[in-house]
VEXNU-535090 format. One record per residue (C-alpha): x, y, z. Coordinates in pm, whole numbers, plus 50000, padded with zeros to 5 digits. Layout:
# VEXNU-535090
XYZ/...
***
This chain:
# VEXNU-535090
560699497255743/560999460055743/558289433555705/559209415856028/556699397356241/558149411956559/557219448156489/555789466456792/552299454856878/549569473457064/548749443657286/552109442357467/552259404157429/555449403457224/558059376457187/561069382257406/563679402657218/566959385557136/568979417357187/569649441157471/566839466057526/568339479557845/571209502357739/573499518957986/571349546758138/574429568958159/575079565957782/575569599657617/576759604457259/580039621557182/579939656157022/579449652756646/581879665556387/581639669256011/582919639855806/584699651955493/587239633255282/587469605555540/588339629655823/586329642556117/586599680156151/584929710556299/582979734856085/584619764955929/582859787556177/583509765956483/579809769056569/577869739956718/574219730156745/572519714957051/571129679557029/568029677057249/566509644957382/562799649357295/561719627357586/563199651257844/563939683957665/567529680257786/570589687857571/572599655757543/575429667057315/576239690857029/577039687156660/579059708756425/577079735156236/578479735655883/578609765955655/578729768655277/582529765655274/582159731955444/579669721555178/582179731854911/584839710555080/582499680555099/581519683354733/585179687254633/586099655754827/583259636254666/584169649654322/587789639254361/586839604854488/584509599354195/586759613553923/589789593554039/587699561854028/588639548654371/585119535054404/583359539054071/585779517253876/585879488854126/584209457154002/580669453754126/581609422154312/584159441154522/581659468554601/579199441254694/581589425954949/582079459755117/578329466155126/577849432655297/580519442155549/578629474555616/575459454555685/577369431855921/578829461256114/575399477556138/574019446056297/577019443256531/576619479456642/572839477756646/572509485557017/574559517356978/572689528356666/569319522056832/570369541557141/571399571056923/568099570656734/566159568857058/568059598257212/568039619156895/564449614056775/562659601957088/562019569356904/560969539657122/563999517557162/562119486257057/561089503156733/564609515856665/566129481556719/563579459256546/562769481556250/565289509456192/568509490156253/567309457856097/565909474255786/569039495655745/571179464255736/568739448455490/569039478155254/572799474255239/572429436755186/570009442554901/572299469054754/575119443554763/573059421754530/572329451454303/576039459354277/576639425754109/573899430353852/574619464153690/574369450053341/573469467353018/571539452952727/572249443852367/570029463252127/568549446451822/568839469251517/568909464851135/571939487851117/575329471251041/576499477651396/576819461551736/574709482951969/574599479052344/574059499052661/576089504352976/574639513553313/577069538053474/577139558553797/575879594353782/578729609953978/578219630154297/574799626054458/573499650054722/571409629954970/569129651555188/567269632455457/564579640855718/564339638756097/561919610256151/563889579456038/567449593156023/569289559955999/566889541055776/566139568955528/569859575855496/570369539355402/567639540155135/569689566454952/573289558255039/573219520454988/572009519854623/574129550354536/577199531654661/576159499854482/576149519154154/579569534754217/578589570554304/580109594254558/577809611154809/577409642855010/574899635555284/572989663755452/570959648555737/568269667655925/569819694956138/568469681756468/568789643956414/572249638256268/573949614956517/573299581856340/574439596556006/577829604256160/578109569156305/577139554555967/580039573655808/582369557756061/580969523155983/581399528055609/584999538655658/585679508155876/584159485555609/586549498855344/584639525955157/587409549055026/587849583755172/585719610155003/583109585854872/580759594755162/580829629255320/578469642055591/577719678755657/575509687055954/573679719256031/570789740755917/568969728155610/567769763155526/571359775755521/573019746455347/570289731655126/570179756754841/573969758354825/574229720554796/571349716954551/572719743754318/576379733654353/578069728154013/579919697854150/576689678954226/575169656653957/571919645854125/569749653754428/567909627254627/565529642854880/563059630355138/560969655855326/557959678355299/556179686854975/556879723855027/560629719155060/560599693654777/558959718754545/561579744654638/564439720254578/562979710654241/562759747554148/566369754554245/567689722754084/565669728853770/567399761953714/570669742353699/569209713453495/569949689753782/567819658153820/565919652754145/564329622454308/561859632754578/559949612154833/557619637954985/554689639755223/551599618755256/548139619255411/547239583355354/543749568555348/543039535555525/539749521255395/537809495555599/534869476555451/532199458955655/533359424655537/536889429355676/538369410855973/537549439556207/539709427956499/542749426256273/541749458856108/541709477356443/545239464856513/546439476956171/544609510056206/546109516756547/549709509556453/549119525256113/548789559556271/550839555256591/554039539156462/556969562756527/554489585456710/552769591756377/555919608056240/556129589055914/554969599255571/552969567555509/550979569555834/547369558555786/546099591155930/542769592355741/540479563455833/537509557455602/534999532155738/531969517255566/528939531455745/527589497555853/530569491956084/531589528156147/530299529656505/531729495456590/535199505256468/535019538656647/534079521756975/536929496956935/539399525456880/538009543857182/538829513057392/542149504157229/544029536357161/544189548757523/545799515557625/548789519257393/551849525257616/553139561057594/556269571857773/560039568657809/561389556457472/564089536557653/561439515657832/560949483457631/557189485157696/556829519157526/555119519857187/554549557557151/557329581557243/557529619357223/557339640456912/560809649656788/560699686156895/558679712757077/557849730156748/556549697756602/554269692156901/552959727656870/552109721756503/550299689056577/548279705356856/547409735156636/546049712756358/544069691856607/542519722056777/541649738356444/539979705956334/537979704156657/536889740256613/535709731356262/533219706656413/535139674256477/534429653856789/537269642257013/536989604757070/540219603157268/543329624157318/543699658857164/546019672057434/549649675957529/551099651957787/553349664958062/555899636958104/559369644358238/559759676358037/559419658357703/557399667057392/554599641657432/551129642757277/548279619757370/547259596057086/544219612356928/541159600256742/538769625556587/535319616756450/532649636056256/535419652856062/534669674955763/536559667855441/537959703255448/539169701755809/542899709655859/543759674455981/542249659955663/543759684655415/547239686155567/549799660455678/549649662256059/552809641456120/551809631556471/549709605656660/546389617556516/543669598056332/540599612656162/537619589556106/534979594155836/532159571055718/531449562155355/528739544655156/530039521854881/533219518754679/532729549954471/532609572754773/535529554554936/537739559554631/536669595954590/537469603954953/540769584854947/541919602754631/540569636154748/543829651654868/546929664854693/548969635554824/549409600954679/552049582054874/550199551955011/546759537855086/545249506955244/542199485055200/540709461255455/538319436355293/537739399055255/536519403854896/539459396754663/537699411654361/537049443954551/540689444954661/541829442954299/539319469254188/540429494054451/544169488754416/543859498454052/541819529754127/543619544054429/546119570754326/549009560454546/552509546754502/551849517954746/548589500854840/548399476355130/545579450855147/544679437255492/547909450755641/549699483855681/553249496755660/555039465055550/557999473255325/561099455655198/564209467755011/563179445954717/559879464854675/559829499354506/558569527954722/557539563254626/554549584954554/552459602854295/550939637754288/552419659454566/553999629154728/556939630454491/558489613154195/560989585154145/561299552754338/563519539354613/563839501954667/563609473854417/565649473154098/563869505554004/566149524354245/568989519953997/567199543853762/567739571354020/571479566154069/572759555253728/572739567853374/572409546853060/575099550752798/574479537652447/577429523552253/577109518951876/580049500451726/580589496751354/581369460951259/584559453351062/583899453350688/580439467850734/581299505150745/579679525450470/576999500250388/
***
């Protein structure tokens, strides 16, 4: 996501958008095909998978359901493209120009991309346009800069040699992406991999693949050679293991749940294949009594409701210093029910549906189990019947036990648990008291306290007096069960390049 000032706000007093937020209501996406070796094609079985609009439960189109033979064809196309050097051997400056063209085309086709994300995921159109599309373009722009700076280093050594390193592409990278931010999370993997000269086989989530197929079209239009990006759509359970264990794949880059990440690591490990994994989160948002409480309530609310709570860095666990616990809870009780929920194509909507019926059932199950364990419902905790869609009322739960399901597990929905604490030690212990370590936040006016806590919180990212602001130039990733490796920043190059050492004997020095 992008650190833009015009992100969706809970108060509905937003600046007027400078782009069209009223797409053609009759717009329906074309049926999706596989994209292999620069060509659109049906799957080997001819089978197709329904694409359902989560806001209505209506099938809007279908996509090809690939099989393992299609995966083999995609890997073969990527392998050929890499080994022949059509992309890998191009000067970084040329790759950079194409990456900038990709960013330009993404911006030009932003309305279409946002409409696809909204139909496919149920994402509010304003969110898709201001964050997903914008940040996707920014990732390709940042990758364009990286492509021009793939330099090695000269090594100082007492040996009679000239020693230096080269940073080179890994080869074929399997990029496996989740359902919640299909366009943006594809870009976080594809853009730097292309900058480094790799070829890619992209496996998007089985039920949210439309923007990945349009991205392949955009890359081809910008001049990325055939075979450098290939997209296979269909069941992750069927295709994932085959792709991860494929002998033609050199690296796996995965974003998704901790359970699937552990399985991928196990399969890849058996084949000595490196993996970068950005996994789940259950992030703690800590509010001290000296914070700007009005601003904190805004950050808390959007911190758990953005993308209907379907993002790994959602601030789903609120920890509030006891002195202001009741005040914050009362503010949330007033504020959360006013956040607009409804049709994702309505520019006023902030919270859309969950991305599928099964995902709504899981959210409701975790909420009801938490209530049965003793939690009090402040607001929400129920399904919403809106136009046949998979809506869930934004939910705040208080008096929540540390062992309650919504505290232990990643809910991945519009649900916030609230717990009081006394002092920094208890706040840190509660924040670090889960298996996850993706992100955390601190609200305080005490700069010394902010520094103390950022050093003690076991998380890959810590926000102070804000939540969810990211940029392609800033590394992102987790610790513990939230994964390993980093996307973003110059650190991302470590995940899509290898370092080669060159040791060159100097003339007349051999044998010394």
